VOGURO-983521 format. One record per residue: x, y, z of N, C-alpha, C in turn. Coordinates in steps of 0.02 Angstrom, whole numbers, plus 32768, in hexadecimal, padded with zeros to 4 digits. Example, Ala and Ser with C-alpha at 12.3 -4.5 7.8 and 13.67 -1.06 7.14 Angstrom:
# VOGURO-983521
82947EE4818682677F1F818682947F5B8186/82827F90816282AC7FCB816582858002818A/
# end
This chain:
# VOGURO-983521
5467DA284FDD5450DA525014544ADA275054/546ADA3E5088546ADA1950C75425DA1E50E8/540DD9E650FE53CBD9E4511E53D0DA005164/539BDA2451785397DA3E51BB5376DA0B51E8/5396D9FA5220537AD9C7524C538CD9D15295/5368D9B052C15375D9B453085370D96E5326/5396D965535B5393D92653805372D93453C4/533DD90F53D35317D91A5411530DD8D95436/52FAD8E1547752EDD8A754A252A8D8AD54C1/528DD87454D8524CD87354F9523FD830551A/520AD82E554351F9D7EF556451E7D7BA5531/51C6D7CF54FB51B6D7A254C451CED7BF5483/51CCD798544E51E1D7B0540C51B3D7E853F5/5172D7E254025142D81653EE5151D8585411/5163D85554525173D892547651B1D8B45459/51E3D88C54465220D8A8542A5211D8C853E6/51E8D8A753BC51D8D8C3537A51B0D9035381/5180D90553AF5158D94153B95184D97C53CD/51B3D97153FA51E0D9A6540F5209D9C053D4/5220D99253A85247D9A7536E521DD9D0533D/51DED9BC533351B2D9E1530651A6DA28531D/51A1DA30535F5197DA73537B51D6DA9D5370/5211DA80537A524FDAA553705259DAB85327/5245DA8B52F9524DDA9952B15213DAC15294/51DEDACB52BB51A3DAEE52A35189DACD5264/5181DA8B5266516EDA65522B513ADA32523E/5118DA17520B50E8D9E152165109D99E5207/50E5D96752175104D92552125115D91251CA/50ECD929519A50F9D91751545130D9405133/514CD96F515A5182D999513F51C7D9835157/51CAD94C517B5209D93851985217D8EE518C/5257D8DD5194526CD89751945281D88651DC/526DD84C51F3527BD838523852A8D7FC5239/52DED8015260530CD7C95269530DD7B952B4/52FBD77C52C552F9D768530C533FD7525321/535CD7765351539FD7665369539CD73553A3/5369D73B53CD5362D70D54065318D70A5418/52FFD6CC542252B8D6C3543452ACD6CE547F/52E1D6D654A552DAD6E154ED52CCD6A05511/52BFD6A7555252B2D66C557B52B1D67F55C4/52C1D64F55EF52C0D65C563752F5D690564A/52DFD6C95666530BD701567A5335D71A563F/531AD7135601533FD72955C6530DD74A5596/531DD787558052EFD7AC555552F9D799550C/52C3D7A254E652C7D796549E52E8D7D2547C/5310D7C654455332D7FC54205322D7F553D6/5314D82F53B75306D82F536F532BD869534E/5339D861530E5356D89652E55322D8A952B1/530AD8E752B452D5D8FF528752F2D934525A/52EED92B52185309D95B51E752D3D97051B8/52D7D9AE51A152A6D9C9517152B3D9AC512C/527ED99C51085284D98550C35296D9C15096/52B3D9B2505C52C4D9E8502D5284DA05500F/5287DA454FFA524BDA674FE05233DA454FA0/5262DA2E4F75524EDA0E4F375225D9D04F46/523CD9A94F785219D96C4F8A51D4D97B4FA6/51D1D9B24FCD5191D9C64FEA515FD9D84FB4/5177D9FF4F825149DA174F4D5132D9DD4F22/5161D9AF4F12514ED9754EEB511CD94A4F10/5128D9414F5050F9D9194F7750B5D9394F7C/50B5D97B4F825075D99E4F86504FD9994F45/5073D99C4F0B5052D9964ECB5033D9514EC2/505AD91D4ED65041D8DA4ECF5002D8CE4EF8/4FFFD8EE4F324FC4D8E64F5D4F8ED9194F50/4F9CD9464F1F4F6ED97D4F0E4F5ED9A74F4C/4F92D9B04F764F8BD9DB4FB14FC2DA0E4FAD/4FB2DA4E4FAD4FE3DA834FA54FE3DAB04FE2/501DDAC94FF6501FDAF7502E4FFCDB38501D/4FE2DB5950514FC0DB9950474FF1DBCF5033/4FDCDBFB50085007DC314FF04FF2DC725010/5022DC93502F5016DCD5504C5020DD095016/4FEADD244FFD4FEEDD534FC5500EDD944FD9/500BDDA750185028DDE7502D5073DDE3502F/508EDDA8504250D6DDA1504850F5DD80500B/50CBDD5E4FE150E4DD3E4FA55110DD024FB4/50FFDCDD4FE75127DCA24FF850F9DC6D5016/5113DC30501950ECDBF9503550E4DC035081/50A8DBF95097509ADBFF50DF5084DBBA50F7/50ADDB9B511F509EDB5851385081DB5B517E/5054DB2B518C5036DB2751CF5064DB0151FE/506EDB1C52395098DAFC526C506FDAC85291/508FDA9B52B5506ADA6A52DE503BDA8C530F/5050DAC753285023DAEA53584FE4DB015336/4FEBDB1752F64FAFDB2B52D04F81DAEF52C6/4F9EDAB552B84F76DA7952AE4F50DA6652EE/4F73DA6B53274F53DA5C53674F19DA8C5374/4F25DACD53634EF1DB00536E4EB4DAF05343/4EC0DADC53044E89DACC52D74E62DA8F52F1/4E86DA5E530A4E65DA2253254E39DA345360/4E52DA61538C4E29DA7653C54DEBDA9B53AE/4DF2DAC5537B4DB8DAE953614D84DAB95344/4D9DDA8553224D70DA5353054D49DA2F533C/4D6DDA1F53744D4BD9FE53AC4D13DA2A53C8/4D22DA6C53CD4CF0DA9A53E84CB2DA9C53BB/4CBDDA9953784C85DA99534A4C5BDA5B5352/4C7DDA22535C4C58D9E353664C2FD9E653A6/4C4BDA0353DB4C26DA09541A4BE8DA335412/4BEEDA6A53E94BB4DA9553DF4B7DDA7253B8/4B91DA4653894B5FDA2353614B3CD9EE538A/4B63D9C653AF4B46D98E53D64B67D98B541A/4B4CD9AE544B4B6BD9AE548E4B69D96854AC/4B9FD95654CC4BA4D91554EC4B84D9185532/4B60D8E555424B3ED8E455824B6DD8CB55B9/4B6CD8EE55F14B94D8DA562A4B7AD8995647/4BA8D86956554B93D828566F4B70D82E56B2/4B86D86056DB4B69D868571E4B27D88E571C/4B17D8AB56E14ADAD8D256DC4A9ED8A456D8/4A6DD8B057004A32D88657014A03D89856C8/49E8D86556A749BAD87156714976D886568D/4958D8B6566E4917D8CD568448E3D8BA564F/48AAD8A556654876D89156374837D8B95647/4816D8CC561447D8D8F1561D47A0D8C0562B/4779D8D0565D4740D8A6566D4706D8B5563D/46EBD882562046B4D88A55F14675D86E5610/4640D89256074600D87D562245D7D85C55EB/45B8D82655FA4590D80255CA4548D7FE55E4/451AD80855B844D3D80455CB44BCD7BB55C4/44C4D79755FA44B0D75055FB447ED7455634/4448D72656244416D7185657441BD6CF566C/4415D6C456AC4418D68056C743D5D66D56E4/43C4D63156DA4386D61756F74397D5EB5732/4365D5D957584370D5B05793438CD56C577F/437CD55657424394D514572C43DFD515571F/43FBD55257114443D5575704446DD5575743/444ED564577B4474D56957BA4490D52557CD/44CFD52457E644ECD4E457FB44C7D4C75836/44BED48758344499D465586944CBD449589B/44C7D45C58D944F5D443590D44D3D40A5932/44F6D3D3593444DBD398595644E1D3A159A2/44ADD39359C644B0D3995A1044E1D3675A2D/4507D37F5A5F4539D3535A7F4515D31E5AA9/4530D2E25AA64514D2AC5ACE4527D2B55B17/44F4D2B35B414500D2BA5B88451CD2785BA4/4554D27E5BC84574D2425BE44552D2325C26/4531D1FB5C28450ED1E55C644536D1AC5C83/454DD1B45CC04575D17E5CDF454BD13F5CEA/456AD1075CDD4546D0C85CE7453ED0BB5D32/450ED0935D424502D0825D88453CD0575DA1/4554D0685DDC458FD0455DF6457DCFFE5E0A/45A4CFD05DEE459ACF895DFD45DCCF6E5E19/45E0CF665E5C461FCF4F5E7A4632CF085E66/4602CEE45E494611CE9F5E344626CE9B5DEB/462ECED55DCA4643CED55D84468ACEB75D80/4698CE915D4B46DBCE715D454714CEA35D4A/470ACEDF5D31473FCF125D344755CF1E5D7C/4725CF285DA94735CF395DEE474ACEFC5E17/4729CEC55E0C4739CE885E324780CE725E24/4792CE6C5DE447D5CE545DD2480BCE875DE3/47F9CEC85DDF4829CEFC5DF14839CEFA5E3B/4805CEF05E65480FCEEB5EAD4839CEAE5EBE/482BCE765E9E4851CE385EAC489ACE425E99/48A7CE605E6048ECCE6B5E4A4910CE9B5E7A/48EECED15E8F490DCF025EBC491FCEE25EFF/48F2CEB95F1A48FFCE9A5F5A493ACE6A5F57/493ECE425F214976CE135F1949B8CE395F10/49B5CE705EEA49F2CE975EDE4A0ECEB45F1E/49E3CED35F4849FBCEF25F854A0FCEBF5FBA/49F1CE855FB94A06CE505FE74A4DCE385FD7/4A61CE3E5F994AA5CE2D5F854AD6CE635F9A/4ABECEA25FA04AEACEDB5FAF4AF1CEE95FF9/4ABDCEDB60214ABFCEE960684A90CEB9608D/4A8ACEC260D04A62CE9460F84A24CEB86113/49F4CE90612849B6CEA961484994CEDE611C/4985CECD60DF4965CEFB60AF4919CEF660B6/48F9CF3160B548B0CF3460B6489ACF5C607A/4872CF3E604E485CCF5F60104810CF696013/47FACFA5600747B2CFB6600347A6CFE15FC6/4767CFEC5FB64757D0125F7A471CD0405F85/4718D0745F5C46DFD0A25F5B46D8D0BC5F14/46A1D0DE5F064695D0F45EC14673D1375EC0/4681D15E5E8B465DD19C5E7B4641D1935E34/4624D1C95E1A4607D1C55DD6463DD1B85DA2/467BD1CC5DB146B0D1C65D7E46E9D1985D92/46EFD1885DD3472BD1645DEA4718D1275E13/4743D0F55E0D4741D0BA5E394781D0BD5E62/477AD0CA5EA447B3D0D95ECF47C4D09B5EF7/4804D0865EF3481DD04E5F1B4848D06A5F53/4834D05E5F904858D0765FCB4881D03D5FE8/48C2D0485FF048EFD015600A490FD02F604A/490BD007607F492CD01860BE4950CFDB60D9/4983CFE7610249A9CFAF611D49E5CFC86144/4A0DCF99615D4A49CFAA61844A82CFBC6154/4AA4CFF161664ADFD00761404ACFD00F60F5/4A94D02C60E84A7FD03260A24A8ED0786086/4AA1D0A660B14AAFD0EA609A4AE8D0ED6068/4B18D0BD606C4B51D0BE603F4B3CD0B05FF6/4B00D0935FEE4AE8D0855FAA4AC6D0C25F8A/4AC2D0F85FB14AA7D1365F944ADDD1595F6A/4B1AD15C5F864B51D17C5F624B4FD1C85F66/4B85D1E75F4E4B89D2305F504B55D24F5F22/4B2DD27C5F3E4AF7D29D5F194AC7D26B5EF9/4AC3D22E5F174A93D1FC5EFF4AA6D1DB5EBE/4AE6D1DE5EA94AFBD1C35E684AF7D1775E67/4B0CD1565E9F4B09D10D5EA14AC1D0F55E9E/4A95D1175EC34A4ED1055EC24A30D10F5E7D/4A46D1435E5A4A2DD1505E174A40D1185DE7/4A7DD0FF5DEF4A94D0C85DC54A6BD0895DD1/4A5CD07B5E114A34D0405E2249EDD0495E07/49D3D0865E0A498FD0935DF1498CD0865DA5/49C1D0985D8149C2D08C5D3949BBD0415D2A/49DDD0185D5249D9CFD05D494993CFB65D5A/4977CFCD5D914934CFB75DA648FFCFCE5D73/4907D00A5D5A48D7D0255D2948D6CFFB5CEA/4911CFE45CD54915CFBB5C9948EFCF7A5CA1/48F4CF5C5CDD48CECF1F5CEB4882CF2E5CE7/486FCF685D014828CF7B5D00480FCF865CB9/4838CFA55C8F4824CFB25C4A4819CF715C24/4843CF405C32483DCF005C1047FDCEDB5C23/47DECEEE5C5B47A0CECE5C724766CEFF5C76/4769CF345C4E4739CF6B5C5546F2CF565C42/46E8CF365C0846A5CF215BF24674CF5C5BF0/468BCF955BD6465ECFCF5BCF465ACFFC5C0B/4677CFEA5C444674D0145C8046A4D04F5C78/4689D08D5C7E46B1D0C85C6F46D7D0E75CA8/46CAD0D15CE646EDD0F05D1E4738D0DF5D1D/4760D1115D2B47A8D1045D2C47BDD0F05D72/47F2D0C85D764809D0AE5DB6483CD0DD5DD5/4833D0ED5E144861D1185E3A487AD0F15E76/48BBD0F05E7F48DAD0CD5EB748EFD1005EEC/48DCD0F25F2A48EFD11E5F62490ED0F35F99/494CD1045FAB4970D0DE5FDE4971D106601F/4957D0E760544958D1046097493AD14B6099/4906D156606F48E3D197606F490BD1D16053/4943D1C4602F496ED1F960164949D2275FE6/4925D2095FB54903D2325F8348C8D2585FA2/48A7D2385FD0486ED25A5FF14886D2996016/48BDD292603B48D8D2CC605F48F2D301602E/4912D2EA5FF8492CD3195FC648F3D33F5FA4/48BCD31B5F964882D33C5F774864D3705FA6/4860D3605FE74844D38F60174870D3CE601B/48B1D3C4601C48DFD3FF601E48D8D4285FDE/48D1D4075FA448CBD42B5F65488BD4545F62/4854D4385F7B4814D45C5F7B4817D4985FAA/4836D48F5FE5483CD4C660154866D4FF5FF7/489DD4EC5FD748C7D51F5FB748A3D5425F7E/487DD51C5F564859D5395F1E4825D56C5F35/4801D55C5F6C47CFD58B5F8547EFD5CA5FA2/4829D5C25FC1484DD5FC5FDA4864D6295FA1/487ED60B5F6C4895D6325F32485AD6515F0D/4821D6305F0D47E5D64C5EED47D0D68C5F11/47D5D68C5F5347C4D6C85F7A47F5D7005F6B/4835D6EE5F634868D7205F51485AD73F5F0C/4848D7155EDC4839D72D5E9847FCD75A5E98/47C9D7465EBE478BD76D5EC24797D7B25EE1/47C2D7B65F1447CFD7F55F374800D8225F11/4832D8045EF14866D82B5ED04859D8395E86/482FD80F5E684823D8175E21485BD7FC5DF5/488AD7D85E1348C2D7BB5DEE48B8D7705DE4/48DAD7545DB248D7D70C5DA6490CD6E95DD0/4900D6A85DDC4931D67F5E00493BD63E5DD8/497BD62D5DCE498CD5F25DA749AFD5BF5DD4/4994D5815DD649B1D54C5DFE49EDD52D5DD9/4A13D5065DFE4A48D4E05DDE4A29D4A75DB5/4A4FD4895D874A33D4545D5D4A13D41C5D86/49D9D4055D7049B4D3CF5D9249A1D39A5D5F/4991D35F5D784977D32B5D4B492CD3385D41/490ED3195D0E48C7D3265CFE4898D31B5D39/48A5D2E85D614878D2D95D994879D3125DCC/48B3D32C5DDD48B8D3625E0E4896D3A25DF4/489FD3AF5DB3487ED3EB5D964832D3E35D98/481BD3A65D8A47D3D39A5D8B47B6D3A45DD1/47DBD3915E0547C4D3995E4947BBD3E35E5A/47EAD40D5E4647E6D4555E5447AFD4755E2A/47AAD4615DEA4773D47B5DC04730D46E5DE2/4726D4315DFA46E7D41F5E1A46DCD4455E5B/4713D44D5E82470CD46F5EC246FBD4B85EBA/470FD4D85E834705D5215E7A46CDD5315E49/46A9D4FF5E304677D50D5DFD463DD5375E18/4630D5345E5945FAD55B5E764612D59B5E99/4654D5A85E96466FD5E55EB5465CD6225E8B/4640D6545EAB462BD6905E874666D6BF5E7C/4666D6E05E424699D7135E3346DAD6F85E16/46E0D6B75E0E471DD69A5DF2470CD6645DBF/473CD6565D954736D61F5D654779D5FB5D61/4778D5BE5D4947B5D5965D4447BDD57C5CFD/47FCD5775CE7480BD55A5CA64853D5415CA8/4866D5195C7748A9D4FC5C7548D0D5175C39/4911D51D5C41493DD5355C0B497AD5085C06/499AD5075BCA49D6D4E05BC149C7D49A5BA8/49FCD4745B9F49F7D42F5B864A13D3FF5BB9/49F8D3C35BB74A10D38F5BE54A59D37F5BD7/4A82D3735C0A4A70D36C5C514A75D3AD5C78/4A7AD3E65C554A82D4265C774A43D4515C74/4A0AD4305C6E49CAD4545C6C49B8D46D5CB2/49A3D4AD5CB64996D4CD5CF7494DD4E55CFA/4934D4E95D3748F1D5035D4248F6D54C5D57/48C8D5765D3E48C8D5BD5D4B4885D5D15D6A/4887D5FA5D9E484BD6185DBB484CD6625DA7/4816D67A5D884813D6BE5D7047D0D6DE5D85/47CDD7215D86478DD7435D944759D7305D60/471CD72A5D7546E6D7135D4846D9D7435D0F/46E7D7845D1946D8D7B55CE54715D7C05CB8/
# end
């Protein structure tokens, strides 16, 4: 008896076999598969699928103790097609879903809040340690930090330009070195960048001779920082009035910590507004907002 078979093609060998099973209306265990071509780049796979003989099917079914279903009304063997198998598999999946529904990954878990009857005593309350108040030390102009820093600054600027005059002043937090002289403006640089670099060097000398003195060293060339601070305070008070009248916030461009501290201090007594900083260094900005 000649075997019934079909030759099919597909992107993969499995695709070609599946197409043949559908055409033959048979399952995989009822056919013999011969691979004609495994396919490749721009080339499809080809297979020859033929039905097994009925005698072989029955013998195989007996050996496996699996028998095809018998249709008593028609008196003949009724075999399940691949489509029937797919349908049964889908039904099985639906049954599994009904038994144990799978949770959506995007679905947020909800937890019931439980109340517990627990009494706390004053002894159980966490104890917060009071913050230490920072009291500025009394300014001593003869401290090694300031004396050696002034000497170094004067020698440095005498090497860079002529007729240098160095003086100093102090606040609770800063030791300010004022430098003036002929043709000294060029040492300020664009937006004060050159002066900032020189201040970093001078500050390092001061740190090495600090001896517990907490004031930080600030370098000002030809009154540049003083004038810049005055302009910043005037602008801040103007913007504070704008925020108070409009009810909107105002955000400054990025500033260094010293400039932000100057504006915070200048506006701390302004009514109807508050100040705070946002962002990370070096792009941290100061914001003026309505007090409420």
